[in-house]
Structures are given as structure tokens and as C-alpha cells.
N, C-alpha and C positions, 0 to 999 in steps of 0.2 A: 804276820806270815812272811817267811823269808823270800827273797827274790827268786823268780823261776827263770829257767833258760829253755829256749827251743834251739837246739843246735848251738851255735855260737852267738845267738841273738838274745840279748837280755831284755826282760820285761819287768815292769814295776812289781807285779805280784799283788797289787792292791785288790784285785777282783776276788770275791769270796770263793770262787771256784778255781782261781788261778788260771794259768794258761797251759797247765800240764796236759799233754796230749792224751794221756791215759784216762782223763776225765771225760773226754769227748765221746759222743755216742756214734761215731762214724763206723760204717760197715768195714770189717777187716779186709774185704777183697779190694786189692789195689790201693788201699789207704796209704800204706807205707811209702809206696813209690810216688804217689801224688804229694805227700808231705815233703819228701826229700826233694822233689822237683821245686816245690814252693820255697824251701830253704835255699836251694841253689839260686833261685830267682832273686831272693832277698839279698844274698851275698853279692850277686852280680850288680844289682843296682847300688848297693852301698859302696862298691868298688868303682862306680862310675860307668858301668856298662849299660848304656841306655839305647842300645841298638833297636831298630824297629822290631826285630824278632822278640827281644826281651820284653819290650813294651806290650806287644800283643799278648804274650804269654801272661803278663801281669793282669791284663783285663780279663782273660779267660779264668785265671785263678780267683779273681774277685767274685766270679759267678759260680764257683765250684760248689757242688752239693756237700762238700766236706767242710764243716765248721772250722776245723784246724787250719785248712788251707786259706779260708777267707780271713782268719785272724792274721796270718802271715801276709796276705794280700793287702790288708789295711796298712801294714808297715811299709810295704813296697810303694803304695800310692804317695806316701810322704816324699819319697825320693823322686817321684815322677811329676809332681805338681809343677815344677819349673820347666819341664820339657814337653808336657802333653796336656792340652786343655781338657781332656777327658778325665784326668786323674781326680780332680776335686769333685766333680759330679759323682764319680764312682765311689769316692770315699763317703759322700753324703748318703748314697744308697746303703752303704754298709752300716750307717748309723741307725737305719731302720731294721736291721737284721733281726729275725726272730730269736736267734741264739744269743744269750746274754754275754757269752765270752766274746763273740764277734762284735757286738755293740760296744763293749768295754774297750776292746782293742781299737775300734774305729774312733771312739772319743779321744783316746790317748793320741792317736795319729793326728786327729784334727788339732789337738793342743800343740803338737810338734810343728804342724803347718803354720800355726799362728796367724799373723796378720794377712798372709796370703789367702786365707779362707774368707776374707771380707766379701768377695762377690757373692758368696752363698750365705751371708750372715742372716738374712731374714728367714730363710728356710731352716738354718741351723738353730736359730732361736726357738722356732716352733718345736723342733725335735727335742731341744734341751728341756722344754717345759714338761715333756712327757717321758723323758729318759728314765730308764730303770736304775741308772747309776748317776744320780743327780750331782754328787760332789765332783765327779770327773767331768761331767758335762759342763758345769759352771766354771770349772778350772779351764776348760777349753775355751769357753766364751771369754774369760778374762784374757787369755793369750791372743785371741782374735781382735777384740776391741774392749779394752779395760773400761773405758768411759761408759760404753753402752751397757756393759755388764753391771757396772756400779749403779747406773741409772735404773735399770730394771729391778735390781735388788732393793734399791731405795723405794721405788714405787710399790713393790710388793709389801715391804715393811710398813709403809705409811698406810696402806689399805688394810693390813692385818691388825695394826696396833690397837685400834679402838675396841676390838673384841677380846684382847688379852686380859687375863685376870690381873688385878692389882694396878691397872692403868688408871692413874689419877690426873693425867694431863688435862682432862676436861674441867677438873675442879681447881686447877692450879692457878695461882695469881700470875698472870702473864705480864704484868707491868715491868718486872725486872728483866724479863726476857726481851721485851720490846725495846727496853732501854739499851740492852746490849746490842741488839740488832741495829738500832739507830747509831750506836757508837762505831759500827763497822765503817761508817762514812765520815768519821771524825777527821779533822785536819791533822791532828796529832797522831803520828805513826804508832807511838807506844800505846795510845788509847785503843787504836784499831787492833793492834796485836793482842792486847789484854782481853778485849771483847771476844775476839775469835777463840782464844784459849778457854775462856769461861763458857762459851756456848758449847764447845766440844765436850767439856766436863759434864754438861747437863745430860748427855747420853741420848739414847734412842727415844726416850719418852717425849722429847721435844721435836722429833722429826715432823710430825703432822703440823705442829705449830709453825715451824720454820718454813715448811712448804707453803703455808698460807701467807706468811710474812714476805716471802720472796716475790709474791705477785705485786706487792706495793712498793718495792724498791726501785728507784729510778737512777740512783748513783751507780755508774758502771763498776767502780772498785768495790763498793759495798756489796753489790750483787755477786761479783766474783768471789769475794770473801765468804759470803753466806753459802754459795754453792760448794766451796772448798770445805767449809765447816760440815755440811751435810754429807759430803763424801767421806770425810775423816770419821764422822760418827758411824756411818755405815760400815767402814772398814773395821772400826774398833769393836763392833758387835759381832764380828766374825761371820758375816753373811757371805 
């Protein structure tokens, strides 16, 4: 789908319904004026106009009955996170919006806010688990806290893996794997590096095994290496 525009504002266009205003089910009465008002508001904040009047108009727009206006308000909140403590909570509210276009816009806005959204991470994680646009939601989590996102994906995969068809890790000879894990703490740097690379090559089938082995490691460097191996495996499987 090609990128879409609202006024002079560019959106990714990833949403299956896009952000095109003609797709919205807003009432035609006064709709055009309110949308133009929201566009002006967005331009004002992008130009650095964060006057009290503009800020208050932004919060009013975030509660508009028009989905198109709430989509624009989500983008405005990105600009206001640094200047008003109410902006991030308002953006989290938009993540719960019943309109899928607004929800999508809000998740993209959260991704743009990035690490500044950490104070609301716990609530955002709960919403991500139930989001209608999972890829965008997890992309936002990655931007907020990459390590936490990776940990959650890894835990989900470890939990899910035993039920997958073709999973033969339960019947696998684990002696070579345990040998490689032990070598992560070897005094020889080259041995440690080779063990790390070999474990990564084993792929996601070994994640449950590595999770159990991690509990028995006492050497700090070996433990760090094993954690890095698990992260790299998780990344490689495209989660």
C-alpha cells in the first residue's frame, strides 16, 4: 500500500484501512472544520508552538467523537510528551480506542515517543498483548525498551515451543549442547567465542534447553554470554 497523507502530514500507510479520511465513518456535519482544526493543531506543534491554548486544544482533540481527529491527536501527543505530563497518559488512552485506525495511529505515536514512554511501560505491555495491530504494537515496545521486548518474546517462544509440530528437542542428545554451554566460561577467548557462535546456530529449538541451563551457571561472563546467545536466537527467528 502506498504511503498516505493527511494535509502535509505523512503516515506510514501500513494499516489495512490506511489513514484516508474518506474511509472514516464520521458524520459529515462539521466534520471538515474539525479535521482542518486538528491539522492546524498538528502543524502548530510540529513548528514548536506549544502555547497553553494549543496544548488544551490538543487534549480536546484526543477526546473528539471523530476518529479522524483522534488519529491526528495521537500524532500531536508525540510533540507534547516533553512539555506536558498529561500527554503520555492521553496517548495510552488512545491505544484503547475502539476505532482500529485510531489504535494504529496511537501505536505508531508510542513508537515515536520511544524510551520516554517507559513510565507507562507496564500498562502498555498489557495493551500490546491484546492489540489488534500486533506487529506495530511490538515495534513500539521495541522502541520503548528493547531488552524487555526481547525478554517477553523469548518467554512466549519458550512456553509455546513444546507444542509445536516437529519439535524434537525433548529427544535430542543434550550432551553436545551442555558442552558448548560449559565452554562459554572457558579461559580461552577463542573457545568462548566459538561456543557462542555454535549455540546461536542451533536455533530456536534449543531455547527451552538454554533457559534451563542458565539456572545452573555461576560464572558471570558465561551467564552473560548465554543470555546474549538467547537474545540473538530470538532476533534471528524474526519475533
